[in-house]
C-alpha positions in Angstrom: 58.4 -39.7 50.0 57.3 -39.2 46.5 56.6 -35.6 45.6 55.1 -34.0 42.5 55.5 -30.3 42.0 53.5 -28.4 39.3 54.4 -25.0 37.9 53.3 -22.8 35.0 49.8 -21.9 35.9 48.4 -18.4 35.5 45.8 -16.2 34.0 45.4 -15.7 30.2 42.8 -14.4 27.8 40.7 -16.7 25.7 42.8 -18.1 22.8 46.0 -17.8 24.7 48.5 -20.4 25.7 50.1 -21.8 28.8 52.7 -24.5 29.5 52.5 -26.5 32.7 55.3 -28.6 34.1 55.5 -31.3 36.7 58.6 -32.6 38.3 58.6 -35.8 40.4 61.1 -36.5 43.1 61.7 -39.1 45.8 61.3 -42.2 43.6 63.4 -44.2 41.2 60.6 -44.8 38.8 58.7 -44.2 36.8 57.8 -47.4 35.1 54.1 -46.5 34.9 52.4 -43.4 33.8 51.9 -39.7 34.5 49.1 -37.4 33.8 47.3 -34.1 34.1 43.9 -33.7 35.8 41.8 -30.7 36.5 39.0 -29.7 38.9 36.8 -26.7 38.6 34.8 -25.4 41.6 31.9 -27.6 42.3 32.9 -30.2 39.8 34.6 -33.6 40.0 38.3 -34.0 39.2 38.6 -35.1 35.6 41.4 -36.5 33.4 42.9 -34.1 30.8 45.9 -35.9 29.4 48.2 -38.8 30.3 51.3 -40.5 29.0 52.8 -43.9 29.8 56.4 -45.0 29.9 56.3 -46.1 26.3 55.2 -42.6 25.2 51.6 -43.5 24.5 49.4 -40.5 25.0 45.7 -40.0 25.5 43.5 -36.9 25.8 40.1 -36.0 27.0 37.8 -35.1 24.1 37.4 -31.5 25.4 41.1 -30.8 25.0 42.1 -33.1 22.1 43.8 -31.0 19.4 44.5 -28.1 21.7 46.6 -29.6 24.5 49.8 -31.7 24.1 51.4 -33.8 26.9 55.0 -34.6 26.7 57.6 -36.4 29.0 61.3 -35.7 29.4 63.0 -39.0 28.5 64.4 -40.8 31.4 63.0 -38.2 33.9 60.0 -38.0 36.1 59.0 -34.8 34.4 56.0 -34.1 32.2 54.7 -31.0 30.5 51.3 -29.9 29.2 51.3 -27.4 26.4 47.8 -25.7 26.3 46.9 -23.7 23.3 43.6 -22.1 22.2 42.5 -21.9 25.8 38.9 -21.4 26.5 37.1 -20.0 29.6 35.8 -23.6 30.3 39.5 -24.7 30.7 39.6 -22.7 34.0 40.4 -25.0 36.8 43.0 -26.2 39.3 45.3 -28.5 37.3 46.9 -31.4 39.1 49.8 -33.7 38.1 49.5 -37.3 39.0 51.8 -40.3 38.7 51.6 -44.1 39.1 54.4 -46.5 39.3 52.6 -49.6 38.0 51.4 -50.2 34.5 48.0 -48.9 33.8 45.8 -50.1 30.9 45.6 -47.4 28.3 41.8 -47.1 28.6 42.2 -46.3 32.3 44.9 -43.6 32.0 42.5 -40.7 32.5 40.8 -42.3 35.5 41.7 -40.6 38.8 41.5 -43.8 40.8 44.4 -45.3 38.9 46.9 -42.8 40.4 48.5 -43.0 43.8 50.6 -39.8 43.7 49.3 -36.3 43.3 50.7 -32.8 43.3 49.2 -29.8 45.0 47.9 -28.3 41.9 48.4 -25.1 39.9 45.6 -22.7 39.0 44.7 -21.9 35.4 42.3 -19.1 34.7 41.1 -18.2 31.3 39.1 -15.0 30.8 36.8 -14.3 27.9 
């Protein structure tokens, strides 16, 4: 079975940085895409950043310029470098993966992904 394991969450002060990692196992992919999503209490899960197998990246407007997604070449591993963190970035962050090709304008849509991690908590205090 495919498994995604996130790590790197924690608590930081506003303006601080964190680096999340996600390692996928149990599959020979990945020919599709991987991404980071987040969900705050009482809110819907939203796309944060995604990267496809060609290295194309896309970001939510709220994090563009502050977060950077990267992928270890040839591996089912992605990272999310989060800088200049704000209290509104507080959420559970989830890694997601999809084996098939996803159109670039859909990369931040939760419904496009079939595989999900358990999440890692990020808390930013003011």
